C-alpha distance (Angstrom), angle and dihedral (degrees) to the residues before:
residue distance angle dihedral
X1 . . .
X2 3.71 . .
X3 3.78 131.7 .
X4 3.76 142.4 111.7
X5 3.81 117.6 -69.0
X6 3.77 128.1 -172.7
X7 3.82 129.3 -152.3
X8 3.76 115.9 -106.7
X9 3.82 127.9 -157.6
X10 3.78 89.6 -73.0
X11 3.72 97.1 53.8
X12 3.82 98.2 153.9
X13 3.76 130.0 100.7
X14 3.73 114.0 -102.9
X15 3.84 122.6 168.9
X16 3.84 88.6 2.5
X17 3.83 90.3 -62.7
X18 3.81 135.5 91.8
X19 3.81 124.8 -156.0
X20 3.74 115.4 -122.3
X21 3.78 139.8 176.0
X22 3.79 118.8 -123.0
X23 3.77 131.6 -151.1
X24 3.88 88.6 -85.1
X25 3.75 90.8 62.6
X26 3.86 89.8 -114.5
X27 3.76 125.5 119.7
X28 3.85 133.5 -118.3
X29 3.76 138.8 145.7
X30 3.81 136.3 -88.7
X31 3.77 124.7 -160.6
X32 3.86 123.4 -135.4
X33 3.83 90.3 -88.1
X34 3.76 89.9 59.8
X35 3.81 95.4 -109.1
X36 3.75 120.1 142.1
X37 3.87 101.7 -120.4
X38 3.79 99.1 166.3
X39 3.84 113.2 38.4
X40 3.75 123.1 -116.6
X41 3.82 97.6 -104.0
X42 3.74 103.3 119.1
X43 3.81 128.5 96.9
X44 3.78 87.5 -142.3
X45 3.80 133.8 1.2
X46 3.82 125.2 -165.1
X47 3.77 126.8 -161.7
X48 3.83 124.8 -79.0
X49 3.76 110.6 -104.1
X50 3.81 123.0 172.5
X51 3.85 87.9 -3.5
X52 3.78 97.7 -55.8
X53 3.84 135.8 91.0
X54 3.76 126.3 -161.7
X55 3.86 110.6 -131.0
X56 3.75 136.4 172.7
X57 3.83 113.5 -138.6
X58 3.80 110.1 -128.5
X59 3.76 93.5 -137.2
X60 3.80 95.5 53.1
X61 3.78 121.1 69.7
X62 3.85 114.4 -133.1
X63 3.78 98.4 -7.7
X64 3.76 129.0 131.3
X65 3.81 126.5 -166.9
X66 3.84 131.5 176.6
X67 3.79 118.5 -126.8
X68 3.78 133.2 -176.5
X69 3.81 123.7 -139.5
X70 3.87 89.3 -86.1
X71 3.84 89.8 52.9
X72 3.82 94.0 -111.1
X73 3.82 110.3 151.5
X74 3.75 125.0 -125.0
X75 3.80 112.4 -122.7
X76 3.76 107.7 -138.1
X77 3.78 115.4 -147.8
X78 3.76 114.2 -104.0
X79 3.77 97.3 0.7
X80 3.73 133.5 113.7
X81 3.80 124.0 -144.5
X82 3.84 108.9 -75.9
X83 3.80 94.4 22.7
X84 3.78 94.7 107.8
X85 3.77 113.1 71.7
X86 3.76 99.7 172.8
X87 3.74 135.5 17.2
X88 3.72 133.4 177.1
X89 3.85 124.7 -139.3
X90 3.78 113.9 -92.1
X91 3.79 113.2 -91.4
X92 3.83 122.4 -131.8
X93 3.78 89.2 -88.4
X94 3.87 89.9 58.9
X95 3.76 95.7 -108.3
X96 3.84 128.2 127.7
X97 3.82 133.0 -172.7
X98 3.78 115.7 -129.2
X99 3.78 131.4 -174.5
X100 3.79 122.6 -150.3
X101 3.78 129.6 -158.4
X102 3.78 107.9 -82.8
X103 3.75 93.3 46.0
X104 3.84 97.4 -84.9
X105 3.85 120.1 142.4
X106 3.68 134.5 -160.2
X107 3.82 142.1 173.5
X108 3.83 118.0 -122.7
X109 3.78 133.7 -172.3
X110 3.78 128.3 -135.8
X111 3.85 90.2 -88.0
X112 3.83 90.1 58.2
X113 3.78 92.5 -109.6
X114 3.80 115.3 145.9
X115 3.79 105.3 -123.5
X116 3.77 97.6 174.6
X117 3.75 136.5 15.4
X118 3.77 126.6 -153.9
X119 3.81 108.9 -103.6
X120 3.84 114.4 -149.6
X121 3.78 91.1 -167.9
X122 3.80 94.2 65.6
X123 3.81 96.4 -119.5
X124 3.81 90.0 133.3
X125 3.74 135.1 42.2
X126 3.80 107.3 -86.9
X127 3.76 118.1 -100.9
X128 3.80 107.7 -103.4
X129 3.79 115.7 -146.9
X130 3.78 92.9 -146.8
X131 3.79 90.5 62.1
X132 3.82 84.6 71.5
X133 3.78 98.9 44.0
X134 3.79 127.5 110.3
X135 3.75 127.6 -168.1
X136 3.75 128.9 -132.9
X137 3.86 89.9 -82.7
X138 3.82 91.2 57.7
X139 3.77 92.0 -111.3
X140 3.77 124.5 128.7
X141 3.83 113.0 -87.8
X142 3.79 116.6 -132.6
X143 3.84 111.3 -177.3
X144 3.74 125.4 -160.1
X145 3.75 108.7 -89.7
X146 3.81 94.6 -109.4
X147 3.79 98.1 55.0
X148 3.80 119.1 110.2
X149 3.76 113.3 -128.6
X150 3.78 134.8 175.1
X151 3.78 126.5 -159.1
X152 3.82 106.3 -102.5
X153 3.87 100.1 158.0
């Protein structure tokens, strides 16, 4: 496939691929040779970390899925298709923060297993969005403790 592609906010190679935006305004992935290997059909495409990328299908409103470089989907424990509305990239420990419809959050591992659920009663330390953030180099991001952050995948 040929065409013009533009860098998005995650314009660094991860897992031998880089996410790009095509002429259609949708996102996909190029390999290091510049070939489009995952078509531009996603509303948003985050980098591959630990073998998985968090993407938002263009045809689905407020849905996030995880794909591998062969476009296989990660099955998330206890969820049905469309349940996950937002999902971070995996951090270097292989954990990702997901949000479900209804404002519930959980942490999953690279096998899709829920390893921690958000507890509204405060029995656990709150899930901190920056624990699931990576910087442009693909390394975990650790802010200074006084910085104000919001979860933005």
